[in-house]
C-alpha positions as CSV (number, residue, x, y, z in Angstrom):
1,M,-5.3,15.6,-32.2
2,K,-3.0,15.4,-35.3
3,P,-2.6,14.8,-37.4
4,H,-2.8,14.0,-36.7
5,R,-3.1,13.2,-42.1
6,T,-0.7,15.4,-50.0
7,R,2.9,18.2,-56.1
8,F,4.4,20.7,-58.2
9,L,6.8,23.6,-57.9
10,T,7.5,27.0,-59.2
11,I,10.8,26.7,-58.1
12,S,13.7,24.9,-60.0
13,A,14.6,21.3,-59.2
14,V,17.8,22.4,-57.6
15,T,15.7,24.3,-55.0
16,A,13.3,21.8,-54.5
17,A,16.0,19.7,-53.5
18,T,17.6,22.0,-51.3
19,A,14.2,22.6,-49.6
20,M,14.3,18.9,-48.4
21,V,16.5,19.7,-45.8
22,V,17.5,21.2,-41.2
23,A,19.5,20.4,-37.8
24,A,20.1,18.1,-35.4
25,C,19.6,19.0,-31.9
26,S,18.9,17.8,-28.6
27,S,15.5,18.0,-27.1
28,S,16.5,20.2,-23.9
29,G,16.7,23.2,-25.6
30,S,20.6,22.9,-26.5
31,T,21.7,22.3,-29.9
32,N,24.7,20.5,-31.4
33,T,24.8,22.0,-34.5
34,S,27.1,25.1,-34.8
35,G,27.0,27.7,-37.3
36,N,28.8,28.1,-40.5
37,G,32.0,29.8,-39.9
38,N,32.0,33.0,-37.8
39,A,28.2,33.5,-39.3
40,K,25.3,33.2,-36.7
41,P,23.4,30.0,-37.2
42,V,19.5,30.2,-37.8
43,V,17.7,29.4,-34.9
44,I,14.2,28.0,-35.2
45,G,12.4,27.1,-32.0
46,A,9.6,24.5,-31.7
47,S,7.5,22.8,-28.8
48,L,6.9,19.0,-29.2
49,S,5.2,16.6,-27.2
50,L,8.5,14.6,-26.3
51,T,6.4,13.3,-23.2
52,G,2.8,12.4,-22.4
53,D,-0.4,11.3,-24.0
54,F,1.3,12.6,-27.9
55,S,4.5,11.9,-26.9
56,A,4.9,9.0,-30.2
57,D,3.9,11.6,-32.4
58,G,5.7,14.1,-30.8
59,Q,9.2,11.9,-31.3
60,A,8.6,11.3,-34.6
61,F,7.8,15.1,-35.9
62,K,11.3,15.8,-34.4
63,R,12.6,13.1,-36.2
64,G,11.1,14.7,-39.2
65,Y,12.4,18.5,-38.3
66,E,15.9,16.9,-37.2
67,L,16.3,15.3,-40.6
68,W,15.1,18.1,-42.6
69,A,17.8,20.5,-40.9
70,S,20.7,17.8,-41.4
71,E,19.7,17.6,-44.8
72,V,19.6,21.7,-45.4
73,N,22.8,22.1,-43.6
74,K,24.5,19.9,-46.0
75,T,23.7,22.3,-48.9
76,G,24.8,25.5,-46.7
77,G,21.8,26.1,-44.7
78,L,19.4,28.8,-45.0
79,L,20.7,31.9,-46.7
80,G,24.3,30.4,-46.1
81,R,23.7,30.2,-42.7
82,K,23.4,26.7,-40.9
83,V,20.3,25.8,-39.2
84,Q,19.8,25.2,-35.4
85,L,16.9,23.7,-34.0
86,V,15.8,24.3,-30.4
87,F,13.3,22.0,-28.6
88,Q,10.7,22.4,-25.7
89,N,8.7,19.8,-24.3
90,D,5.3,20.7,-23.8
91,A,4.1,17.3,-22.3
92,S,1.1,17.0,-24.5
93,D,-0.3,19.8,-22.5
94,P,-2.2,23.0,-24.1
95,T,-0.8,25.8,-21.3
96,T,2.5,24.3,-21.3
97,V,2.5,24.7,-25.3
98,A,1.6,28.5,-24.8
99,T,4.1,29.1,-22.5
100,N,7.2,27.6,-24.6
101,Y,6.3,29.3,-27.6
102,T,6.1,32.8,-25.7
103,K,9.7,31.6,-24.1
104,L,11.2,30.6,-27.4
105,I,10.0,33.9,-28.9
106,A,10.1,36.6,-26.1
107,Q,12.9,35.5,-24.3
108,Q,15.4,33.4,-26.5
109,K,14.5,35.6,-29.5
110,V,14.7,32.8,-32.2
111,N,14.3,33.6,-35.6
112,L,11.4,31.2,-36.8
113,V,9.2,28.7,-35.2
114,F,7.9,25.4,-36.3
115,G,4.5,24.2,-35.0
116,P,3.8,21.3,-32.3
117,F,1.8,18.5,-32.7
118,S,-2.1,18.1,-32.8
119,T,-4.8,20.3,-33.2
120,L,-5.2,20.5,-29.5
121,L,-1.9,22.1,-29.0
122,T,-1.7,24.2,-32.1
123,V,-4.7,26.4,-31.6
124,P,-3.0,28.1,-28.2
125,A,0.6,28.1,-30.1
126,A,-0.5,29.5,-33.2
127,K,-2.2,32.4,-31.2
128,V,1.3,33.4,-29.2
129,A,3.0,33.2,-32.5
130,A,0.1,35.6,-34.4
131,R,0.7,38.0,-31.3
132,Y,4.4,38.2,-32.0
133,G,3.9,38.3,-35.7
134,Y,5.8,35.2,-36.3
135,A,4.9,32.9,-39.4
136,F,3.8,29.6,-38.1
137,P,4.2,26.8,-40.2
138,E,2.8,23.4,-38.7
139,G,1.9,20.1,-40.1
140,A,-0.2,18.9,-37.4
141,G,-2.9,21.4,-36.7
142,G,-5.3,20.4,-39.4
143,G,-8.6,20.7,-37.3
144,P,-11.2,23.2,-38.2
145,A,-10.4,24.6,-34.7
146,V,-7.0,25.9,-36.2
147,Y,-8.5,27.4,-39.3
148,Q,-11.5,29.2,-37.3
149,L,-9.4,31.5,-35.8
150,K,-8.5,32.8,-39.0
151,L,-5.1,33.9,-38.3
152,P,-2.9,35.3,-41.0
153,N,0.3,33.4,-39.8
154,V,-0.6,29.5,-40.1
155,F,0.3,27.1,-42.6
156,N,-0.6,23.7,-42.8
157,P,1.3,21.4,-45.9
158,S,-0.9,18.5,-44.6
159,P,-4.7,17.8,-46.0
160,P,-7.0,19.8,-43.9
161,I,-8.5,17.0,-41.2
162,A,-12.2,17.5,-42.1
163,D,-11.8,16.4,-45.5
164,Q,-9.7,13.3,-44.9
165,L,-12.0,10.4,-44.6
166,V,-14.1,11.6,-47.4
167,P,-12.8,9.3,-50.2
168,F,-13.3,6.6,-47.8
169,A,-16.9,7.4,-47.4
170,D,-17.6,8.2,-51.4
171,W,-15.8,4.4,-51.9
172,V,-18.5,3.0,-49.3
173,A,-21.6,4.8,-50.7
174,A,-20.5,3.8,-54.1
175,L,-20.5,0.1,-53.5
176,P,-23.0,-2.3,-54.8
177,A,-26.1,-2.6,-52.4
178,T,-25.4,-6.5,-52.2
179,E,-21.8,-5.2,-50.6
180,R,-22.5,-1.9,-49.1
181,P,-22.8,-2.5,-45.2
182,K,-26.5,-1.7,-43.9
183,T,-24.9,-0.5,-40.3
184,A,-22.4,1.5,-38.7
185,A,-20.7,2.5,-35.6
186,Y,-18.9,6.1,-34.8
187,P,-17.2,5.6,-31.8
188,Q,-15.1,8.8,-31.1
189,V,-12.6,10.5,-28.7
190,N,-13.4,14.2,-27.9
191,D,-10.8,15.8,-30.0
192,P,-10.5,18.5,-32.8
193,F,-8.6,16.2,-35.1
194,A,-10.5,12.6,-34.9
195,D,-14.0,14.0,-34.6
196,P,-14.2,16.4,-37.7
197,M,-13.5,14.0,-40.3
198,T,-15.3,11.1,-38.5
199,E,-18.4,13.0,-38.5
200,A,-18.4,14.0,-42.3
201,A,-17.7,10.5,-43.2
202,Q,-21.0,9.6,-40.8
203,S,-23.0,12.3,-42.8
204,I,-22.0,10.8,-46.3
205,L,-22.6,7.2,-45.4
206,Q,-26.0,8.1,-43.7
207,K,-27.3,9.6,-47.0
208,A,-26.1,6.6,-48.6
209,G,-28.6,4.8,-46.8
210,V,-26.3,3.0,-44.1
211,K,-28.1,3.4,-41.0
212,T,-26.2,4.5,-37.7
213,V,-26.5,2.0,-35.0
214,Y,-23.9,3.9,-32.5
215,S,-22.5,7.3,-32.0
216,K,-20.8,8.1,-29.2
217,I,-18.0,10.5,-28.4
218,Y,-15.9,10.0,-25.3
219,P,-14.0,12.2,-22.7
220,A,-10.9,12.9,-23.6
221,E,-9.4,12.4,-20.0
222,N,-9.3,8.6,-18.6
223,P,-12.1,7.5,-21.3
224,D,-13.1,3.8,-20.6
225,Y,-12.3,2.3,-24.1
226,K,-13.1,-1.2,-23.4
227,A,-16.6,-0.6,-22.1
228,G,-17.2,1.8,-25.7
229,A,-15.7,-1.0,-27.7
230,D,-17.8,-4.0,-26.0
231,A,-21.1,-1.7,-26.7
232,V,-19.9,-1.1,-30.1
233,A,-19.5,-4.9,-30.6
234,A,-23.4,-5.5,-28.8
235,T,-24.9,-3.7,-31.9
236,G,-23.2,-6.1,-34.4
237,A,-22.1,-3.1,-36.8
238,Q,-21.3,-4.0,-40.3
239,M,-18.9,-1.2,-40.1
240,V,-16.7,0.6,-37.7
241,V,-15.5,4.1,-38.2
242,L,-13.5,5.0,-35.4
243,G,-12.5,8.5,-34.4
244,S,-9.1,7.8,-32.9
245,V,-6.1,10.2,-32.0
246,D,-3.5,7.4,-31.7
247,V,-1.9,4.2,-31.7
248,P,-3.0,3.6,-28.0
249,T,-6.8,4.4,-28.5
250,A,-7.0,2.2,-32.0
251,T,-5.3,-0.7,-30.2
252,A,-7.7,-0.5,-27.3
253,F,-10.7,-0.9,-29.8
254,I,-8.9,-3.9,-31.5
255,Q,-8.1,-5.8,-28.7
256,A,-11.7,-5.1,-27.6
257,F,-13.0,-6.3,-30.7
258,E,-11.1,-9.6,-30.8
259,Q,-12.0,-10.6,-27.1
260,Q,-15.3,-10.0,-28.4
261,H,-15.1,-12.2,-31.2
262,Y,-16.4,-9.0,-33.4
263,N,-15.1,-8.5,-36.9
264,P,-16.6,-5.7,-38.6
265,K,-16.7,-6.0,-42.2
266,I,-15.2,-2.8,-42.9
267,F,-12.9,-1.0,-40.2
268,A,-11.6,2.8,-40.6
269,A,-9.7,4.9,-38.1
270,S,-8.9,8.4,-38.4
271,S,-5.6,7.9,-36.6
272,G,-3.6,5.0,-35.3
273,P,-3.1,2.6,-37.8
274,D,-0.9,5.4,-39.9
275,Q,1.9,4.9,-37.5
276,G,4.2,2.3,-39.2
277,A,5.8,-0.1,-36.8
278,D,4.6,1.1,-33.6
279,F,0.9,0.2,-35.0
280,V,2.1,-3.2,-36.0
281,K,3.5,-3.9,-32.7
282,A,0.5,-2.9,-30.8
283,V,-1.9,-5.0,-32.0
284,G,0.4,-8.0,-34.1
285,A,0.8,-8.2,-37.9
286,K,-1.9,-10.4,-38.5
287,N,-4.7,-8.2,-36.8
288,T,-3.6,-5.3,-38.8
289,N,-4.8,-6.8,-42.2
290,G,-7.9,-5.0,-43.9
291,I,-8.0,-1.8,-41.6
292,M,-8.1,1.4,-43.4
293,V,-6.7,5.1,-42.3
294,P,-6.3,8.5,-44.1
295,N,-3.4,10.3,-44.4
296,G,-1.5,12.5,-47.0
297,W,1.5,10.6,-47.1
298,Y,3.1,7.0,-47.0
299,A,6.5,5.4,-47.9
300,G,5.7,4.1,-51.4
301,L,4.3,7.7,-52.6
302,P,5.7,8.0,-56.0
303,N,7.0,11.4,-55.3
304,P,10.7,12.2,-56.0
305,L,11.1,14.3,-53.1
306,S,9.3,11.8,-51.0
307,Q,11.7,8.5,-52.3
308,A,14.7,11.1,-51.5
309,F,13.1,11.5,-47.7
310,V,12.9,8.1,-47.4
311,K,16.1,7.2,-48.1
312,A,18.1,10.2,-46.1
313,Y,15.3,8.9,-43.1
314,V,16.7,5.2,-43.3
315,A,20.2,6.2,-43.6
316,K,20.0,8.7,-40.6
317,Y,17.6,6.1,-38.5
318,G,17.8,2.8,-39.7
319,G,15.0,0.5,-39.8
320,S,12.5,0.1,-43.2
321,P,10.5,2.4,-45.3
322,S,7.6,0.8,-43.7
323,D,8.5,1.7,-40.1
324,I,8.6,5.6,-41.0
325,N,5.6,7.6,-39.0
326,A,3.9,9.9,-41.2
327,D,4.2,12.3,-38.7
328,S,8.1,12.9,-39.8
329,A,7.0,13.5,-43.5
330,E,4.9,16.2,-41.9
331,G,7.4,17.8,-40.3
332,Y,9.4,17.0,-42.7
333,S,7.4,19.2,-45.0
334,V,7.1,22.1,-42.1
335,G,10.6,22.7,-43.3
336,E,10.3,22.2,-46.8
337,I,7.8,25.2,-46.9
338,T,10.0,27.6,-44.7
339,A,12.8,26.8,-46.7
340,A,11.1,27.7,-50.0
341,A,10.0,31.1,-48.4
342,V,13.2,32.3,-47.0
343,K,15.2,31.2,-50.5
344,A,12.2,33.4,-52.1
345,T,12.3,36.5,-50.2
346,H,16.1,36.1,-49.4
347,S,15.4,37.2,-45.7
348,L,14.3,35.8,-42.2
349,D,12.0,38.4,-41.7
350,N,8.7,36.6,-40.6
351,K,6.3,39.3,-42.0
352,K,7.9,38.9,-45.7
353,I,7.8,34.8,-44.9
354,I,3.9,35.1,-44.3
355,S,3.5,37.5,-47.4
356,F,5.3,34.8,-49.9
357,L,3.1,32.1,-48.3
358,H,0.2,33.9,-49.0
359,S,1.0,35.0,-52.3
360,S,-0.8,32.1,-54.5
361,V,2.9,30.1,-55.0
362,T,2.3,26.3,-55.3
363,L,5.3,24.7,-53.5
364,Q,6.7,21.3,-53.7
365,T,6.9,19.0,-50.4
366,V,7.3,15.5,-49.6
367,Q,3.5,15.2,-49.1
368,G,3.1,16.9,-52.7
369,P,1.7,20.2,-53.7
370,V,1.4,23.0,-51.4
371,K,-0.9,25.9,-52.0
372,F,-2.4,28.4,-49.1
373,N,-5.6,30.2,-48.8
374,S,-6.3,33.0,-46.5
375,V,-6.5,30.9,-43.2
376,G,-3.6,28.5,-44.2
377,E,-5.2,25.4,-45.5
378,N,-3.6,23.5,-48.1
379,V,-6.5,23.7,-50.9
380,V,-4.3,21.4,-53.5
381,A,-3.6,18.8,-50.8
382,Q,-3.9,15.2,-52.3
383,K,-6.2,13.0,-49.9
384,F,-5.1,9.4,-49.6
385,I,-6.9,6.2,-47.7
386,F,-4.6,3.6,-46.9
387,Q,-5.1,-0.1,-46.1
388,W,-3.2,-2.6,-44.6
389,Q,-3.0,-5.8,-46.3
390,T,-1.0,-9.4,-45.5
391,G,2.7,-8.8,-45.6
392,P,1.8,-6.6,-43.4
393,K,1.9,-4.2,-46.1
394,F,0.6,-0.3,-45.9
395,V,-0.9,0.4,-48.9
396,Q,-2.4,3.2,-50.8
397,V,-6.0,2.4,-51.9
398,L,-7.6,5.6,-52.8
399,P,-8.3,7.2,-54.7
400,S,-8.1,4.0,-57.3
401,S,-6.8,6.2,-60.0
402,A,-3.9,7.7,-58.0
403,S,-0.6,6.6,-58.9
404,G,0.6,3.5,-57.3
405,S,-2.9,2.3,-56.0
406,V,-4.0,-1.0,-55.4
407,P,-7.1,-2.9,-54.8
408,I,-9.2,-2.9,-51.5
409,V,-9.5,-5.7,-49.5
410,N,-13.4,-6.0,-48.5
411,P,-14.4,-7.6,-46.6
412,K,-11.8,-7.2,-43.9
413,P,-10.2,-10.4,-42.9
414,A,-11.1,-11.8,-39.6
415,W,-8.9,-11.3,-36.6
416,S,-5.7,-13.8,-35.9
417,S,-7.1,-15.3,-32.9
């Protein structure tokens, strides 16, 4: 339910740098960002999963939004007015997220809104924003369920979910027959983020002759991951493609596989392993080795805006670049496309912002180039596959022709114990 998880701009470098920036505020809905002199601040509302199943991702998105706000305010804000963020906690609940956006727009009358975390929450939230005529830039609702709504107000700078594991599947399919796995397992959580990309990969791999020996979708509520992981281990599948939504899901399978002494030659997950330090802490540094995951961003991306983002993030929150959750970059990108639209239209008018973002303009973000089709998909998004390697290091491995790509570790090393 993501991400969650990509650079050429028609505006000047100065504009691009300005678009890299928004304001720090509290999660309760109040803010500590004041206006610029007597000018009223530009108030931007967002509902995030600050508690509940998606809280780790929600908190990471909050950091991305806040960093963008603080950076943009350093350069004068939007239209010469400081940016003020107002957050509502949706507790990872689809009903609550709809209520929150109704409150932000109809009662608090915020100028603009940013999206929540996950496809699951973006669907009801985007409907509310569309009803009120608000633009809905969002970075984590990239599943088909969002784009099938065909709403005119949705804009997601991150890569479309369904295509994110395609580079991985194409790589496996192209392996020599002696190296290509003969069997594969596809355990999946019932989720509009995880399932489309896992199923797309399964289709490609089956056509390449990789036999499916296990394919099951688990219920989203209280799934028994241990039993499912044990069932996968019992098949002895040479490859596992896990449709996971977060660190806990991926961790449950990895720990169960380790207990069963089951070590697939190739292991990819739709989400969880992309969560930096949170993932390493959960599974242990040595157990990350060889695991692959898709995303549209990583800290080593050779993109000037991304490099500036990484520097600003570490300065504000501490840690190292490898600790940065990709969700924060996705959130930051939401701010960037919003700033570009406000600057281009010289307005906070949502109708004008929507029209500009649908004008086939190509924008630059920390994730790379952004150009929207009629339903808000980024049609020029870069799709990367990453792998944890010894260090632990989180490195880009696919496409192999992309700048900064390193060779894939294949087969996956054994678990640490």
